[in-house]
C-alpha positions, 0 to 999 in steps of 0.5 A: 499499500503505497502513500497517497496524498489526501490534502495538503496545508500550505503555511505561509512563513517569513521564511517561505511556504512550508506543508502539512500533508494528510497521506493514507498508506503503509510508511514503511512502502514510502518511495520518496526520500524523506530526511526523518522517520518519526515512531512512538513507543513506550520508554524502552519497548521497541518491540517489532509487534505486528500491526504497529510502524515499528513491526512494519519497518523491520519487516518490510525494510529491515529496520530495527528500532531495537538496535538504533537505540543502542547506538543513538545520534541524539538522546533527548529522553530525560528533556523531550522524551525523543531520541534521534538515530544516526543515518541510516543505510543509503538505500532507505527512503529516510535518512534518520529515525526519530523515536517518540517515548510516550509515557505510560502515565495518563492525560499527558499526550499533549506535553508529550507532542509538545516536547516532540516538536521542541526536540525537532528544533535541534533535530532539524537545525538550521537546514530545511528538512522533511518528516514523515510519521504516523499519528503517534501514539494512536495504535496500542497506546490508546490516543484518540486519532482525531485529537492527535491529528489535531495536535499535530497539525496545530503544532507543526503550523505555528512552530513552522511560523515560529521559525521551524525549518520543517519543509514538510511534515506528512501525517500518514494514517494507515488505510484507505481513507477516513471521512472524519479525520478528512474533515477534521484536517479540511476544517484546521487548513481553513483555519490555519490558510486564514492566520498564516502569511501575516506578519509576524506577531499579527499587529503593531509593536505594543512594547518596548521590553518583554522581560521572561523569568521564573516566578521566584525570580521577582526580586530580580525583575524589580531591579531590572524594571527599575534600572530601565525606568530610571533612564527612560520613565515612559518605557512599556514593560511587559513584566507578567509572567504568562501562565502556559495553557496545558491544554493547548498544545501551542502557547500562542498568547506567549508568542503573540506578546513577544513578538509585539515587543522590540526587545526580550531580557531573559533573567537567567538563574537556575529556577529559569533552566530548569522550567520548560515554559522558561525554555519555551519562551527562551526559543521563542525568543531566539525565533524572533532574533531570526524572524524580525532580522535583528537584535532582540534576545538580551540574557542576563545572568543574575545568578550561577548555573550549574548545568546550562543546555548547551545552545544555551551556553553559546549565547553571549549574556551580560554577567551580572553576578557579584564576583569580586570585592567592588562588585555592586549589583545595581551598577551591573544591572544598570549597565546591563540595561544600558547596553539593551536600550543602546545597543553596540549593533543594530545588526541581526544576531545569529547566536550559533553563527562562528564566524560572521563577518570578518570585517566586524572584528578588525580593531585598531586597539584591543585592551586586555585585561581582568575583570577583577581590576577593571578601573584602569581598562576604563580610564585607558578606553575613556581617555583613547576615546576622548583623544580619538573618537574615530578609533575602534577600540575593542572593550569586552563589556562593550563589545561582546554583544549579547546573543553573540559568540564571546569566545569567537568574537574575542579570539577573531578580535585579537586576531585583527586588532592592529595594537593589542594593550594588555594590563597585567597584574597578578589577577591577570596571569592568574585568569585563564582567559587572560592568559589565552589573549596575552599568548595569542598577542604574543604568537603575533608579536614573535611572527614575522613580519608581526603586524602587531604592535603588543605592549604589556603594561604593568598595573599592579605590583608584582615580585615575580612573574612566570618566565613565559610572560617575561619575554617582552618588556613590560612598562612600569604603570603602577600607581601614579605612573598609569596617568602619565603612562596613558599619556604617552601610549595615546600619543605613541600610538596614534603616531604609529598609526598614522605614519609607523613611526618606530616607538623608542620603548618598543623593542624588537622580539628577541625570540623566534616564531617556531613551534619546534620545541613543542613538536620535539615534545610531541615526538618525545612522547611518541618515543617513549609510549609507542612502538612502530611494528614494521612486519604488522605496518601497526603503531602499537603501545609499549603498555597493553591498555587496560580493559574499557567498560561498556558505557551505559545504555545511551551515553556517547564514549567518543564523539569525532568531529571532522569536515568532508575533507577528512572523512578517510580520518574519521572512517579510519578511526572508526575501524581502529576503534573497532578492532580495539573494542567494538562495544564503543558507542561513537557519534559521528559529526559532520556537516550532513548531522544537525543537532549534535552539540549535546554528543559534544557536551556529553561524551566522554572524549571528542575527537576533532579533526582540523582542517581547511574545510573545518576552518571554513566551516560556521557548523563546525567552528561552532564545535570547535568552541564548544569542545574548547570550552569543555575543556576549559572547564575539565582542568585535570583531565583531558577531555578534547583530542585535537588532530591537526590535517596539513595545509591549515590556512595561516589565520585564524592565529588562534588555531595553530596555538591549540594544545594539539594531540597529534600534527599529521605535518610532524616530521615523525609521521613523514619518517615512519612513512618513508620507513613503511613504503620502502618496505612494502613499496605500497603508499597507502594503507587500505582501511574498511570501516564496517561500523554503521555510520561510517561504512565504507573503505578508505586508502590513507597514507602509512604515516597519517595511518600511525597518527590516527592510531596514536590518537585512538590509543590516547583517547582509549586510555583515558576511557580505560582509566579507573582512577579520577586522578590528575594529570597534566592539561596543557592551556587551551592557547600554548604560549610559544616559548614556554616549551623553549624555556624549559628545554634550556632549563629557565627557571619557572619565574624571573623578577619582575625588575629584570622585564619591566622598563620605565618608559620615562627614564633615560634608558628606555631599553632593557636587555632580554637574552635570546633563548637558544634555539634547539637543534632538531634532531628530524631528518633534515629534508622533511620540510612541514608545511603547517604552522604548528611546525614551521619557523619563520622566516624560512631560510633554504627549501630543497627540491630534487636535491638541486639547490634552490636559493629562497630569497628573503623578502624584508631582511636586510643583507647584513641579517641575512649573513648572520642567519646564514653562518648560524645554519652552517654549524655543521660545515664549519665542523668539518673544517676544525676536523682538518677535513677537505671539504669543497664548501671550505672557501664559502664557510672562511668567507662568512667570516670575514668582512666584505664589501657591502655590495657582494653581501647578497651574492656571498650569501646565496653561496652560503646557502648553496653550500648548506643545502649540499651539506644537508644533502650528505648529510641526510643520505648518510642518515637515511642509509644508517637508519635503513640498516636498522630495520628489517621486516621481521622485527619490531622497531622500537622507536625509543 
């Protein structure tokens, strides 16, 4: 019995025309491809009983709801009584299955259908979705068909108008025809058609501000309304608690009142977050943002919330809490109200937009400071604005717009600001986020060319400072000096921006932009914990992994977030996990899966596969930021593992400072790849993935395969750990010089006096000794093109054993000569041993003072000598390596 369309309701929404169809037939005989098929069941009861949709799907299509329930994509059973399956087989007429679990309690059908449509919001995500469903709960569960049809049609029409991208919903009646249901659908069609297509809200704006809150938070509402009326006594506020009619499937009165208000303030507290009616209002306000194409929602956080829903965590709120001595709640609420009445931007806000318009992140000055000491920052902002009102200044309390993603705005603004002024203090260096800001600024300062003016200013006394924060001279701005420093900075920064005038007390960096020490740390970790078995072409841990206990039903062990260009990596990980433990529950998050933020928030381990396409995707960058927020909160355990593919773009800068678990362009993986290729004359390994959700065969380079094995083993180590022991967790944004300082056994702290300067004294310079660059022990011909492992500027590249002279763009000739001299230490060593060399005349020349007009020519000769020497050493080392490795032995790479 195929599907026959009896009647169609066209719902005219501000986002386009959507459809509700009444159909007859057998859903298991559906031919047209649909995104979601919906079924209903009692909780945990998925028996394929004859006469039910679950039974028909099993019999005719081989779809086992019981099996799907064991490996869910999304689980909303605790909140919305629903769960979503992973992707079904591609030859089936449905992409996914959504199971609605009806409670065995009586008299709750309306509330459960409301839950079902709430769950459709994350299930649909931002993509237009088609859905096919039976009349839920009308079979063995006993609900009235007419009642269920009425509720489902009404809910669908209203959610469509509210912004749910449900392109088409097919409601299918099993059988040939039912005149009563046809008549009911027809009458609802007339009602809905006459209602839809009107302007959102159906009337002109009635209120200036709608305040949504939970009844127990009326004291906060009184303080907010007082602050608003103090600014404008004529404001029309809606502060009544609108009661939800439990007999109605859609709260039309609530949505109409809200949509007739210019703005909505949400009072966030624990009681608000735990109230379903309040969450509905929050969701409606987010819909108003989209439908009105303007910023409507302004969340105020008045009390700490221990467990906030994921989608609410991504929305920027104004923190009105008392967090430190000197905070006054009335002042904070007043400041928040001023932002509501005079928002910094009238542009539409999409809180799930992870990238947004890059232009909006271009700032002249970025002020980095601790929120526990805002006075100096506010003073600096005020004086700079008065001196030059055209300056675009990032100051987080005004630039982080409520309703936006704060972490994205922060990182992107740091990445694009021309000048970064860091007001450092003990509170600054104890703040995780402040350290992240400093580390991004430091990396930009050390890059070549830097393109940023980085100025740290000490605003509170400090006797010592962590060594890795002492590599940039810090201006003494403590006490009365601060106002004089501001005057000086305003003048000097203005001249620097206008004419690129050199500021006398700003010194060139003494450290190099280099990730070599960080890469060496990863290499040492690999050599200390893993072996390469060349015979089996396998990468194995030295210590056998403990047994991983199966997770309880519905829990996710590993969530893997990846883009289309790394699908082979995700499939390979699936194969590796399956061979080690086939019972692991793995969730695959890509651009084809929507509403999967819950998995990122609940999975025991998260793997992020960074690639060029991933970084360019708004959807994936949203996932990355959520994962980083989660790792920041997990201070004593590594939860997020980041695997970096080659070819990452130079921007955003913060991407290259993430705590990578594995970087595929590290030279050690290239070395292992060469060793494997030489053994079998094959460049790729074929991987077969059999697990549902990531089925297929993939070809992958040996080095990349070993890198993925290493990541998988690190994840399984964490999953098998039975004791909650504290481990070293690297910062979210790494400090580029920290690893290098450790290599050179620098003390963890230094005296502040050793790196502080007084810009009003005669001597405005301070000598910070450069840190010795650690010599790399990796193969000299392994050129890494990833910003994770390259140094800047690059001096020499080798191609086909022919010397290619690379001209350094902006270096002076004398600097070229000095840089070349550093690179030829191995050549000089041969001179000391007395060995003859065709390059000796070049080496000797490097130590002599030559005429200035021959510098560039001689530098090229030195580079050629370097290349010839490296070629010779590389060939000797390769030969030595291959002599020690045989096919019949496991090669320990210690």
